[in-house]
N, C-alpha and C positions, 0 to 999 in steps of 0.2 A: 555479549559473549553468548555464543551459540555452541552447545556441546552436542555431540552424537554418542553412539555407544550403546551398551546395553542398559536398559532401565530395569531399575528394581523398585517396586513400590514399597512403602513402609508398610509394615504388617498391622492390621486390625484384629483385634482379638477381644475376649470378654472384656478386659480392662479398658480398652479403648471405647467399646459401646457403653459401659458403666458410667465413665466420664461424661461421655455425650449426654446420657440419660440423667446424670446429676445436673450438667448444665442447664438442661430443658427445665427440670424440676425447680432448680433455684431460680429460673427466669419466669416461671408460671406463678410462683408464690407471690410476688408483688401484684400480679394482675387478679389474683383472687382476693388479695386484702384490701385493695383499693378500689374505691367507687369510680374513680376517673381511670380508666383502663387504657386510653389510648397513648399516652406515654409510656407506661410500662410495656406496652405490646411493641412499640416501636424498638425501645431498648432491648426487650428480649429477642425479637427477630435479628436485630443488628448483632447482638452477642452470639447467638445460636449460629448464625451465617459466618461470622468471623471465625469461630471455633471450627466449624466443618471446612471452611476455607483453609485454615491453618494445617488441619490434619490431612485435606486432599492435596495440599501444596508440599507435602513432606514427602520426598523420594530420593533415590540415590541413583547415579549412573557412573558406569565405568567406561571412560573414554580414552583409550590408549593407554598412557601411563599416568592418568589422573583419575582419582575418584572425587566424582562431583556430588556434593550434598545440596540438595534442593530444599529450603525451608521457606515456606509462604512464596514459594515458586521463585526464589532468589537463588542463584547458584554461587557455590563456593567449592573451588577446584583445590584439591589437596594432592600431594604427589605419593604415588603409589610405592616408589622406591624407598621412601622414608618410613613406610609402616614396618614396625619391628615385632609387634604381636598381635593376635586376636584371639579373645577368649570370652566365653559365656560371661554375662554378669546379671546381678539382681539390683543393682544400685538404682537409686530413685533420682539420680543427678538430672538435672534439666538438660534434654538433649534433643537433637532432631530424630526423636524415635516416638511413634504413635502408641506402640505396645508398652505396657509395664512390666510384662512377664516374660517375653522373647526377646532379649537384648543381646547384644555383643559389645564389647569394648575394643576398640581399635587404639594401640598405643603406637606412638610415633618415636623413632630414634632422635629426632631434632625437635627440642622444645618449642622451637621458633615457628614450627608448621601451625600449631594452634595457639602459640602464644601462652601456653599453660602447660603444666605436668600432669593435668588431668586428661584422661583418654576420652576418646570420641565415642559416644554411645549412641548406637543405631539398632534399628530393628527391621532389618530387609526381610521380605517374603522371599522364600528360595533360599534360604540362609546357605546351605551347603554348595549350592551352585556360585552364588556371590562369593564365598570364601575361596571356592576352587578357582574362580576366575581371577581373583587378587593374587593368589600364591602361583598361579601360571605367569602371571606378569613379573611377580617379585618371589621367586622361590627362598629367599631368606626369611620369609615371615614365619615366625614361630606361631602354631595354631595350637591351643589349648582346647581339649573336649570338655 
């Protein structure tokens, strides 16, 4: 699958950097406590690299009538015409969002889109532009401030 369109990075804020720092500290602790440091260093480098790769591989793209969510560089295309509502959220649900504080919830009119009644929670940079582009494609989207 090859998608074009407008790319929006997932927002990195203080919460993102704090999670990354916490991961590094958790990985360093076994290295400091064990006299055999080679194994823990290999595990730590692998974990931190995976964590950063996961965060860098999370972004969003608006391509025609599709909202494409990339998580670990794997795309999932969702129909924009099925979006019913966009609202700010502070939920801590697991989601393709790298920020814990600047998130929006996207609800769909058809439960079959996400195979769930839970909303899609994302954290795009340039959120206003992102929402404006979605509403230009689907003017029926209800946007809560």
